[in-house]
Chimera marker file (.cmm) of the C-alpha trace (Angstrom):
<marker_set name="trace">
<marker id="1" x="0.089" y="0.004" z="0.092" r="1" g="1" b="0" radius="0.5"/>
<marker id="2" x="1.259" y="3.441" z="-0.820" r="1" g="1" b="0" radius="0.5"/>
<marker id="3" x="1.180" y="6.355" z="1.938" r="1" g="1" b="0" radius="0.5"/>
<marker id="4" x="-1.221" y="8.198" z="0.169" r="1" g="1" b="0" radius="0.5"/>
<marker id="5" x="-4.172" y="5.316" z="0.403" r="1" g="1" b="0" radius="0.5"/>
<marker id="6" x="-3.313" y="4.596" z="3.939" r="1" g="1" b="0" radius="0.5"/>
<marker id="7" x="-4.207" y="7.916" z="5.058" r="1" g="1" b="0" radius="0.5"/>
<marker id="8" x="-7.463" y="8.122" z="3.173" r="1" g="1" b="0" radius="0.5"/>
<marker id="9" x="-10.966" y="7.493" z="4.356" r="1" g="1" b="0" radius="0.5"/>
<marker id="10" x="-13.705" y="5.871" z="2.297" r="1" g="1" b="0" radius="0.5"/>
<marker id="11" x="-16.340" y="8.400" z="1.348" r="1" g="1" b="0" radius="0.5"/>
<marker id="12" x="-19.680" y="7.728" z="0.109" r="1" g="1" b="0" radius="0.5"/>
<marker id="13" x="-21.696" y="4.458" z="-0.933" r="1" g="1" b="0" radius="0.5"/>
<marker id="14" x="-20.625" y="1.339" z="-2.507" r="1" g="1" b="0" radius="0.5"/>
<marker id="15" x="-22.886" y="-0.003" z="-5.185" r="1" g="1" b="0" radius="0.5"/>
<marker id="16" x="-23.826" y="-2.930" z="-2.795" r="1" g="1" b="0" radius="0.5"/>
<marker id="17" x="-25.223" y="-0.232" z="-0.291" r="1" g="1" b="0" radius="0.5"/>
<marker id="18" x="-26.960" y="1.725" z="-2.623" r="1" g="1" b="0" radius="0.5"/>
<marker id="19" x="-28.400" y="-1.529" z="-3.967" r="1" g="1" b="0" radius="0.5"/>
<marker id="20" x="-29.584" y="-2.384" z="-0.645" r="1" g="1" b="0" radius="0.5"/>
<marker id="21" x="-31.066" y="1.086" z="0.018" r="1" g="1" b="0" radius="0.5"/>
<marker id="22" x="-33.012" y="0.978" z="-3.169" r="1" g="1" b="0" radius="0.5"/>
<marker id="23" x="-34.530" y="-2.271" z="-2.064" r="1" g="1" b="0" radius="0.5"/>
<marker id="24" x="-35.591" y="-1.130" z="1.367" r="1" g="1" b="0" radius="0.5"/>
<marker id="25" x="-36.805" y="1.842" z="-0.351" r="1" g="1" b="0" radius="0.5"/>
<marker id="26" x="-38.639" y="-0.150" z="-2.975" r="1" g="1" b="0" radius="0.5"/>
<marker id="27" x="-40.300" y="-2.554" z="-0.305" r="1" g="1" b="0" radius="0.5"/>
<marker id="28" x="-41.464" y="0.499" z="2.019" r="1" g="1" b="0" radius="0.5"/>
<marker id="29" x="-42.713" y="2.117" z="-1.013" r="1" g="1" b="0" radius="0.5"/>
<marker id="30" x="-44.752" y="-1.045" z="-1.639" r="1" g="1" b="0" radius="0.5"/>
<marker id="31" x="-46.150" y="-1.307" z="1.416" r="1" g="1" b="0" radius="0.5"/>
<marker id="32" x="-47.333" y="2.206" z="1.699" r="1" g="1" b="0" radius="0.5"/>
<marker id="33" x="-48.981" y="1.796" z="-1.760" r="1" g="1" b="0" radius="0.5"/>
<marker id="34" x="-50.856" y="-1.284" z="-0.402" r="1" g="1" b="0" radius="0.5"/>
<marker id="35" x="-52.025" y="0.636" z="2.456" r="1" g="1" b="0" radius="0.5"/>
<marker id="36" x="-53.252" y="3.367" z="0.129" r="1" g="1" b="0" radius="0.5"/>
<marker id="37" x="-54.953" y="1.044" z="-1.956" r="1" g="1" b="0" radius="0.5"/>
<marker id="38" x="-56.820" y="-0.763" z="0.572" r="1" g="1" b="0" radius="0.5"/>
<marker id="39" x="-57.886" y="2.624" z="1.948" r="1" g="1" b="0" radius="0.5"/>
<marker id="40" x="-59.381" y="3.797" z="-0.967" r="1" g="1" b="0" radius="0.5"/>
<marker id="41" x="-61.194" y="0.618" z="-1.557" r="1" g="1" b="0" radius="0.5"/>
<marker id="42" x="-62.411" y="1.094" z="1.914" r="1" g="1" b="0" radius="0.5"/>
<marker id="43" x="-63.594" y="4.622" z="1.115" r="1" g="1" b="0" radius="0.5"/>
<marker id="44" x="-65.599" y="3.472" z="-2.144" r="1" g="1" b="0" radius="0.5"/>
<marker id="45" x="-67.688" y="0.875" z="-0.010" r="1" g="1" b="0" radius="0.5"/>
<marker id="46" x="-68.364" y="3.491" z="2.247" r="1" g="1" b="0" radius="0.5"/>
<marker id="47" x="-69.527" y="5.956" z="-0.582" r="1" g="1" b="0" radius="0.5"/>
<marker id="48" x="-71.602" y="2.877" z="-2.014" r="1" g="1" b="0" radius="0.5"/>
<marker id="49" x="-73.261" y="2.301" z="1.378" r="1" g="1" b="0" radius="0.5"/>
<marker id="50" x="-73.912" y="6.165" z="1.657" r="1" g="1" b="0" radius="0.5"/>
<marker id="51" x="-75.489" y="6.122" z="-2.018" r="1" g="1" b="0" radius="0.5"/>
<marker id="52" x="-77.623" y="3.212" z="-1.246" r="1" g="1" b="0" radius="0.5"/>
<marker id="53" x="-78.718" y="5.022" z="1.865" r="1" g="1" b="0" radius="0.5"/>
<marker id="54" x="-79.761" y="7.828" z="0.499" r="1" g="1" b="0" radius="0.5"/>
<marker id="55" x="-81.401" y="6.346" z="-2.238" r="1" g="1" b="0" radius="0.5"/>
<marker id="56" x="-83.506" y="4.234" z="0.098" r="1" g="1" b="0" radius="0.5"/>
<marker id="57" x="-84.262" y="7.315" z="2.028" r="1" g="1" b="0" radius="0.5"/>
<marker id="58" x="-85.477" y="9.313" z="-1.035" r="1" g="1" b="0" radius="0.5"/>
<marker id="59" x="-87.320" y="6.035" z="-1.787" r="1" g="1" b="0" radius="0.5"/>
<marker id="60" x="-89.058" y="5.904" z="1.132" r="1" g="1" b="0" radius="0.5"/>
<marker id="61" x="-90.315" y="9.493" z="1.437" r="1" g="1" b="0" radius="0.5"/>
<marker id="62" x="-92.194" y="8.523" z="-2.146" r="1" g="1" b="0" radius="0.5"/>
<marker id="63" x="-93.544" y="4.962" z="-1.024" r="1" g="1" b="0" radius="0.5"/>
<marker id="64" x="-95.190" y="5.624" z="1.990" r="1" g="1" b="0" radius="0.5"/>
<marker id="65" x="-97.369" y="8.112" z="0.049" r="1" g="1" b="0" radius="0.5"/>
<marker id="66" x="-98.360" y="4.988" z="-2.187" r="1" g="1" b="0" radius="0.5"/>
<marker id="67" x="-101.980" y="3.161" z="-1.716" r="1" g="1" b="0" radius="0.5"/>
<marker id="68" x="-100.982" y="-0.094" z="-3.023" r="1" g="1" b="0" radius="0.5"/>
<marker id="69" x="-104.650" y="-1.304" z="-3.397" r="1" g="1" b="0" radius="0.5"/>
<marker id="70" x="-105.378" y="1.504" z="-5.820" r="1" g="1" b="0" radius="0.5"/>
<marker id="71" x="-101.978" y="1.112" z="-7.503" r="1" g="1" b="0" radius="0.5"/>
<marker id="72" x="-100.417" y="-2.056" z="-6.737" r="1" g="1" b="0" radius="0.5"/>
<marker id="73" x="-97.502" y="-1.528" z="-8.832" r="1" g="1" b="0" radius="0.5"/>
<marker id="74" x="-95.517" y="1.194" z="-10.979" r="1" g="1" b="0" radius="0.5"/>
<marker id="75" x="-92.761" y="3.340" z="-11.788" r="1" g="1" b="0" radius="0.5"/>
<marker id="76" x="-91.442" y="7.034" z="-11.146" r="1" g="1" b="0" radius="0.5"/>
<marker id="77" x="-88.415" y="9.251" z="-11.669" r="1" g="1" b="0" radius="0.5"/>
<marker id="78" x="-87.769" y="10.664" z="-8.324" r="1" g="1" b="0" radius="0.5"/>
<marker id="79" x="-84.511" y="13.171" z="-8.804" r="1" g="1" b="0" radius="0.5"/>
<marker id="80" x="-81.436" y="10.941" z="-9.969" r="1" g="1" b="0" radius="0.5"/>
<marker id="81" x="-83.356" y="7.703" z="-9.072" r="1" g="1" b="0" radius="0.5"/>
<marker id="82" x="-85.820" y="5.525" z="-11.117" r="1" g="1" b="0" radius="0.5"/>
<marker id="83" x="-88.059" y="3.548" z="-8.617" r="1" g="1" b="0" radius="0.5"/>
<marker id="84" x="-90.118" y="0.417" z="-9.564" r="1" g="1" b="0" radius="0.5"/>
<marker id="85" x="-92.293" y="-1.006" z="-7.106" r="1" g="1" b="0" radius="0.5"/>
<marker id="86" x="-94.857" y="-4.073" z="-7.003" r="1" g="1" b="0" radius="0.5"/>
<marker id="87" x="-97.160" y="-5.141" z="-4.221" r="1" g="1" b="0" radius="0.5"/>
<marker id="88" x="-98.448" y="-8.310" z="-3.160" r="1" g="1" b="0" radius="0.5"/>
<marker id="89" x="-101.574" y="-8.061" z="-0.727" r="1" g="1" b="0" radius="0.5"/>
<marker id="90" x="-100.853" y="-10.228" z="2.757" r="1" g="1" b="0" radius="0.5"/>
<marker id="91" x="-103.994" y="-10.701" z="3.709" r="1" g="1" b="0" radius="0.5"/>
<marker id="92" x="-107.488" y="-10.207" z="2.162" r="1" g="1" b="0" radius="0.5"/>
<marker id="93" x="-109.016" y="-6.866" z="2.600" r="1" g="1" b="0" radius="0.5"/>
<marker id="94" x="-111.210" y="-6.133" z="5.223" r="1" g="1" b="0" radius="0.5"/>
<marker id="95" x="-114.136" y="-3.455" z="5.719" r="1" g="1" b="0" radius="0.5"/>
<marker id="96" x="-113.281" y="-0.882" z="8.434" r="1" g="1" b="0" radius="0.5"/>
<marker id="97" x="-115.904" y="-0.459" z="11.242" r="1" g="1" b="0" radius="0.5"/>
<marker id="98" x="-117.129" y="2.940" z="12.660" r="1" g="1" b="0" radius="0.5"/>
<marker id="99" x="-116.966" y="4.193" z="16.080" r="1" g="1" b="0" radius="0.5"/>
<marker id="100" x="-120.484" y="3.403" z="16.520" r="1" g="1" b="0" radius="0.5"/>
<marker id="101" x="-119.535" y="-0.043" z="15.470" r="1" g="1" b="0" radius="0.5"/>
<marker id="102" x="-121.181" y="0.044" z="12.235" r="1" g="1" b="0" radius="0.5"/>
<marker id="103" x="-119.632" y="-0.866" z="8.849" r="1" g="1" b="0" radius="0.5"/>
<marker id="104" x="-117.040" y="1.644" z="7.981" r="1" g="1" b="0" radius="0.5"/>
<marker id="105" x="-116.510" y="3.568" z="4.337" r="1" g="1" b="0" radius="0.5"/>
<marker id="106" x="-113.553" y="1.919" z="3.536" r="1" g="1" b="0" radius="0.5"/>
<marker id="107" x="-112.033" y="-1.545" z="3.438" r="1" g="1" b="0" radius="0.5"/>
<marker id="108" x="-108.148" y="-1.893" z="3.942" r="1" g="1" b="0" radius="0.5"/>
<marker id="109" x="-105.479" y="-4.848" z="3.759" r="1" g="1" b="0" radius="0.5"/>
<marker id="110" x="-101.930" y="-5.046" z="4.341" r="1" g="1" b="0" radius="0.5"/>
<marker id="111" x="-99.250" y="-5.072" z="1.209" r="1" g="1" b="0" radius="0.5"/>
<marker id="112" x="-96.009" y="-6.225" z="0.825" r="1" g="1" b="0" radius="0.5"/>
<marker id="113" x="-94.370" y="-3.656" z="-1.357" r="1" g="1" b="0" radius="0.5"/>
<marker id="114" x="-90.982" y="-4.422" z="-2.723" r="1" g="1" b="0" radius="0.5"/>
<marker id="115" x="-89.105" y="-1.504" z="-4.343" r="1" g="1" b="0" radius="0.5"/>
<marker id="116" x="-86.046" y="-1.607" z="-6.980" r="1" g="1" b="0" radius="0.5"/>
<marker id="117" x="-83.829" y="1.641" z="-6.957" r="1" g="1" b="0" radius="0.5"/>
<marker id="118" x="-82.272" y="2.226" z="-10.221" r="1" g="1" b="0" radius="0.5"/>
<marker id="119" x="-79.610" y="5.073" z="-11.446" r="1" g="1" b="0" radius="0.5"/>
<marker id="120" x="-78.763" y="4.934" z="-14.930" r="1" g="1" b="0" radius="0.5"/>
<marker id="121" x="-80.294" y="1.683" z="-15.415" r="1" g="1" b="0" radius="0.5"/>
<marker id="122" x="-77.808" y="0.357" z="-13.040" r="1" g="1" b="0" radius="0.5"/>
<marker id="123" x="-79.688" y="-1.531" z="-9.894" r="1" g="1" b="0" radius="0.5"/>
<marker id="124" x="-78.252" y="0.330" z="-6.723" r="1" g="1" b="0" radius="0.5"/>
<marker id="125" x="-80.800" y="-1.706" z="-4.225" r="1" g="1" b="0" radius="0.5"/>
<marker id="126" x="-83.986" y="-3.581" z="-3.650" r="1" g="1" b="0" radius="0.5"/>
<marker id="127" x="-85.846" y="-3.547" z="-0.291" r="1" g="1" b="0" radius="0.5"/>
<marker id="128" x="-89.426" y="-4.214" z="0.993" r="1" g="1" b="0" radius="0.5"/>
<marker id="129" x="-91.518" y="-2.625" z="2.969" r="1" g="1" b="0" radius="0.5"/>
<marker id="130" x="-95.151" y="-3.296" z="4.308" r="1" g="1" b="0" radius="0.5"/>
<marker id="131" x="-98.089" y="-0.774" z="3.400" r="1" g="1" b="0" radius="0.5"/>
<marker id="132" x="-101.645" y="-0.178" z="4.184" r="1" g="1" b="0" radius="0.5"/>
<marker id="133" x="-103.748" y="-0.119" z="1.277" r="1" g="1" b="0" radius="0.5"/>
<marker id="134" x="-107.373" y="1.298" z="1.384" r="1" g="1" b="0" radius="0.5"/>
<marker id="135" x="-110.526" y="1.651" z="-0.878" r="1" g="1" b="0" radius="0.5"/>
<marker id="136" x="-113.509" y="3.527" z="-0.422" r="1" g="1" b="0" radius="0.5"/>
<marker id="137" x="-116.238" y="1.352" z="-0.706" r="1" g="1" b="0" radius="0.5"/>
<marker id="138" x="-119.029" y="3.112" z="0.518" r="1" g="1" b="0" radius="0.5"/>
<marker id="139" x="-120.033" y="6.763" z="0.498" r="1" g="1" b="0" radius="0.5"/>
<marker id="140" x="-122.142" y="8.783" z="3.192" r="1" g="1" b="0" radius="0.5"/>
<marker id="141" x="-125.081" y="9.511" z="0.947" r="1" g="1" b="0" radius="0.5"/>
<marker id="142" x="-125.429" y="5.542" z="1.114" r="1" g="1" b="0" radius="0.5"/>
<marker id="143" x="-125.216" y="5.520" z="4.951" r="1" g="1" b="0" radius="0.5"/>
<marker id="144" x="-128.586" y="4.255" z="6.623" r="1" g="1" b="0" radius="0.5"/>
<marker id="145" x="-129.186" y="6.693" z="9.372" r="1" g="1" b="0" radius="0.5"/>
<link id1="1" id2="2" r="1" g="1" b="0" radius="0.2"/>
<link id1="2" id2="3" r="1" g="1" b="0" radius="0.2"/>
<link id1="3" id2="4" r="1" g="1" b="0" radius="0.2"/>
<link id1="4" id2="5" r="1" g="1" b="0" radius="0.2"/>
<link id1="5" id2="6" r="1" g="1" b="0" radius="0.2"/>
<link id1="6" id2="7" r="1" g="1" b="0" radius="0.2"/>
<link id1="7" id2="8" r="1" g="1" b="0" radius="0.2"/>
<link id1="8" id2="9" r="1" g="1" b="0" radius="0.2"/>
<link id1="9" id2="10" r="1" g="1" b="0" radius="0.2"/>
<link id1="10" id2="11" r="1" g="1" b="0" radius="0.2"/>
<link id1="11" id2="12" r="1" g="1" b="0" radius="0.2"/>
<link id1="12" id2="13" r="1" g="1" b="0" radius="0.2"/>
<link id1="13" id2="14" r="1" g="1" b="0" radius="0.2"/>
<link id1="14" id2="15" r="1" g="1" b="0" radius="0.2"/>
<link id1="15" id2="16" r="1" g="1" b="0" radius="0.2"/>
<link id1="16" id2="17" r="1" g="1" b="0" radius="0.2"/>
<link id1="17" id2="18" r="1" g="1" b="0" radius="0.2"/>
<link id1="18" id2="19" r="1" g="1" b="0" radius="0.2"/>
<link id1="19" id2="20" r="1" g="1" b="0" radius="0.2"/>
<link id1="20" id2="21" r="1" g="1" b="0" radius="0.2"/>
<link id1="21" id2="22" r="1" g="1" b="0" radius="0.2"/>
<link id1="22" id2="23" r="1" g="1" b="0" radius="0.2"/>
<link id1="23" id2="24" r="1" g="1" b="0" radius="0.2"/>
<link id1="24" id2="25" r="1" g="1" b="0" radius="0.2"/>
<link id1="25" id2="26" r="1" g="1" b="0" radius="0.2"/>
<link id1="26" id2="27" r="1" g="1" b="0" radius="0.2"/>
<link id1="27" id2="28" r="1" g="1" b="0" radius="0.2"/>
<link id1="28" id2="29" r="1" g="1" b="0" radius="0.2"/>
<link id1="29" id2="30" r="1" g="1" b="0" radius="0.2"/>
<link id1="30" id2="31" r="1" g="1" b="0" radius="0.2"/>
<link id1="31" id2="32" r="1" g="1" b="0" radius="0.2"/>
<link id1="32" id2="33" r="1" g="1" b="0" radius="0.2"/>
<link id1="33" id2="34" r="1" g="1" b="0" radius="0.2"/>
<link id1="34" id2="35" r="1" g="1" b="0" radius="0.2"/>
<link id1="35" id2="36" r="1" g="1" b="0" radius="0.2"/>
<link id1="36" id2="37" r="1" g="1" b="0" radius="0.2"/>
<link id1="37" id2="38" r="1" g="1" b="0" radius="0.2"/>
<link id1="38" id2="39" r="1" g="1" b="0" radius="0.2"/>
<link id1="39" id2="40" r="1" g="1" b="0" radius="0.2"/>
<link id1="40" id2="41" r="1" g="1" b="0" radius="0.2"/>
<link id1="41" id2="42" r="1" g="1" b="0" radius="0.2"/>
<link id1="42" id2="43" r="1" g="1" b="0" radius="0.2"/>
<link id1="43" id2="44" r="1" g="1" b="0" radius="0.2"/>
<link id1="44" id2="45" r="1" g="1" b="0" radius="0.2"/>
<link id1="45" id2="46" r="1" g="1" b="0" radius="0.2"/>
<link id1="46" id2="47" r="1" g="1" b="0" radius="0.2"/>
<link id1="47" id2="48" r="1" g="1" b="0" radius="0.2"/>
<link id1="48" id2="49" r="1" g="1" b="0" radius="0.2"/>
<link id1="49" id2="50" r="1" g="1" b="0" radius="0.2"/>
<link id1="50" id2="51" r="1" g="1" b="0" radius="0.2"/>
<link id1="51" id2="52" r="1" g="1" b="0" radius="0.2"/>
<link id1="52" id2="53" r="1" g="1" b="0" radius="0.2"/>
<link id1="53" id2="54" r="1" g="1" b="0" radius="0.2"/>
<link id1="54" id2="55" r="1" g="1" b="0" radius="0.2"/>
<link id1="55" id2="56" r="1" g="1" b="0" radius="0.2"/>
<link id1="56" id2="57" r="1" g="1" b="0" radius="0.2"/>
<link id1="57" id2="58" r="1" g="1" b="0" radius="0.2"/>
<link id1="58" id2="59" r="1" g="1" b="0" radius="0.2"/>
<link id1="59" id2="60" r="1" g="1" b="0" radius="0.2"/>
<link id1="60" id2="61" r="1" g="1" b="0" radius="0.2"/>
<link id1="61" id2="62" r="1" g="1" b="0" radius="0.2"/>
<link id1="62" id2="63" r="1" g="1" b="0" radius="0.2"/>
<link id1="63" id2="64" r="1" g="1" b="0" radius="0.2"/>
<link id1="64" id2="65" r="1" g="1" b="0" radius="0.2"/>
<link id1="65" id2="66" r="1" g="1" b="0" radius="0.2"/>
<link id1="66" id2="67" r="1" g="1" b="0" radius="0.2"/>
<link id1="67" id2="68" r="1" g="1" b="0" radius="0.2"/>
<link id1="68" id2="69" r="1" g="1" b="0" radius="0.2"/>
<link id1="69" id2="70" r="1" g="1" b="0" radius="0.2"/>
<link id1="70" id2="71" r="1" g="1" b="0" radius="0.2"/>
<link id1="71" id2="72" r="1" g="1" b="0" radius="0.2"/>
<link id1="72" id2="73" r="1" g="1" b="0" radius="0.2"/>
<link id1="73" id2="74" r="1" g="1" b="0" radius="0.2"/>
<link id1="74" id2="75" r="1" g="1" b="0" radius="0.2"/>
<link id1="75" id2="76" r="1" g="1" b="0" radius="0.2"/>
<link id1="76" id2="77" r="1" g="1" b="0" radius="0.2"/>
<link id1="77" id2="78" r="1" g="1" b="0" radius="0.2"/>
<link id1="78" id2="79" r="1" g="1" b="0" radius="0.2"/>
<link id1="79" id2="80" r="1" g="1" b="0" radius="0.2"/>
<link id1="80" id2="81" r="1" g="1" b="0" radius="0.2"/>
<link id1="81" id2="82" r="1" g="1" b="0" radius="0.2"/>
<link id1="82" id2="83" r="1" g="1" b="0" radius="0.2"/>
<link id1="83" id2="84" r="1" g="1" b="0" radius="0.2"/>
<link id1="84" id2="85" r="1" g="1" b="0" radius="0.2"/>
<link id1="85" id2="86" r="1" g="1" b="0" radius="0.2"/>
<link id1="86" id2="87" r="1" g="1" b="0" radius="0.2"/>
<link id1="87" id2="88" r="1" g="1" b="0" radius="0.2"/>
<link id1="88" id2="89" r="1" g="1" b="0" radius="0.2"/>
<link id1="89" id2="90" r="1" g="1" b="0" radius="0.2"/>
<link id1="90" id2="91" r="1" g="1" b="0" radius="0.2"/>
<link id1="91" id2="92" r="1" g="1" b="0" radius="0.2"/>
<link id1="92" id2="93" r="1" g="1" b="0" radius="0.2"/>
<link id1="93" id2="94" r="1" g="1" b="0" radius="0.2"/>
<link id1="94" id2="95" r="1" g="1" b="0" radius="0.2"/>
<link id1="95" id2="96" r="1" g="1" b="0" radius="0.2"/>
<link id1="96" id2="97" r="1" g="1" b="0" radius="0.2"/>
<link id1="97" id2="98" r="1" g="1" b="0" radius="0.2"/>
<link id1="98" id2="99" r="1" g="1" b="0" radius="0.2"/>
<link id1="99" id2="100" r="1" g="1" b="0" radius="0.2"/>
<link id1="100" id2="101" r="1" g="1" b="0" radius="0.2"/>
<link id1="101" id2="102" r="1" g="1" b="0" radius="0.2"/>
<link id1="102" id2="103" r="1" g="1" b="0" radius="0.2"/>
<link id1="103" id2="104" r="1" g="1" b="0" radius="0.2"/>
<link id1="104" id2="105" r="1" g="1" b="0" radius="0.2"/>
<link id1="105" id2="106" r="1" g="1" b="0" radius="0.2"/>
<link id1="106" id2="107" r="1" g="1" b="0" radius="0.2"/>
<link id1="107" id2="108" r="1" g="1" b="0" radius="0.2"/>
<link id1="108" id2="109" r="1" g="1" b="0" radius="0.2"/>
<link id1="109" id2="110" r="1" g="1" b="0" radius="0.2"/>
<link id1="110" id2="111" r="1" g="1" b="0" radius="0.2"/>
<link id1="111" id2="112" r="1" g="1" b="0" radius="0.2"/>
<link id1="112" id2="113" r="1" g="1" b="0" radius="0.2"/>
<link id1="113" id2="114" r="1" g="1" b="0" radius="0.2"/>
<link id1="114" id2="115" r="1" g="1" b="0" radius="0.2"/>
<link id1="115" id2="116" r="1" g="1" b="0" radius="0.2"/>
<link id1="116" id2="117" r="1" g="1" b="0" radius="0.2"/>
<link id1="117" id2="118" r="1" g="1" b="0" radius="0.2"/>
<link id1="118" id2="119" r="1" g="1" b="0" radius="0.2"/>
<link id1="119" id2="120" r="1" g="1" b="0" radius="0.2"/>
<link id1="120" id2="121" r="1" g="1" b="0" radius="0.2"/>
<link id1="121" id2="122" r="1" g="1" b="0" radius="0.2"/>
<link id1="122" id2="123" r="1" g="1" b="0" radius="0.2"/>
<link id1="123" id2="124" r="1" g="1" b="0" radius="0.2"/>
<link id1="124" id2="125" r="1" g="1" b="0" radius="0.2"/>
<link id1="125" id2="126" r="1" g="1" b="0" radius="0.2"/>
<link id1="126" id2="127" r="1" g="1" b="0" radius="0.2"/>
<link id1="127" id2="128" r="1" g="1" b="0" radius="0.2"/>
<link id1="128" id2="129" r="1" g="1" b="0" radius="0.2"/>
<link id1="129" id2="130" r="1" g="1" b="0" radius="0.2"/>
<link id1="130" id2="131" r="1" g="1" b="0" radius="0.2"/>
<link id1="131" id2="132" r="1" g="1" b="0" radius="0.2"/>
<link id1="132" id2="133" r="1" g="1" b="0" radius="0.2"/>
<link id1="133" id2="134" r="1" g="1" b="0" radius="0.2"/>
<link id1="134" id2="135" r="1" g="1" b="0" radius="0.2"/>
<link id1="135" id2="136" r="1" g="1" b="0" radius="0.2"/>
<link id1="136" id2="137" r="1" g="1" b="0" radius="0.2"/>
<link id1="137" id2="138" r="1" g="1" b="0" radius="0.2"/>
<link id1="138" id2="139" r="1" g="1" b="0" radius="0.2"/>
<link id1="139" id2="140" r="1" g="1" b="0" radius="0.2"/>
<link id1="140" id2="141" r="1" g="1" b="0" radius="0.2"/>
<link id1="141" id2="142" r="1" g="1" b="0" radius="0.2"/>
<link id1="142" id2="143" r="1" g="1" b="0" radius="0.2"/>
<link id1="143" id2="144" r="1" g="1" b="0" radius="0.2"/>
<link id1="144" id2="145" r="1" g="1" b="0" radius="0.2"/>
</marker_set>
């Protein structure tokens, strides 16, 4: 060894150290990207659930106004959603009773109503709700007094 190289200290990285550093950075980067990807997937699921809940809330606001005995099935556009419903009676219609014990003016029945919510021809969700259906079967002028 010459005298000049004895007193000299090594500075900087060797090629092996640089490769090891790059491998560590790559594995840390892959772990970080995997974590970001799983968070994005979770965010998409939360957004889809929120969209479904908003659609159900908007649909229920309309569906509770339906009379399934008068209109057992149909469809309607509500904002950005397209609703399609169909109703099946759960029980036979029964005649109401007045507060004096006489037959009432209306008959009523319970219906199972299935509602499909679509947006841009894509199904968002489907749910069922029970609704009361009614029909006026007698008028006050026909009542025996």
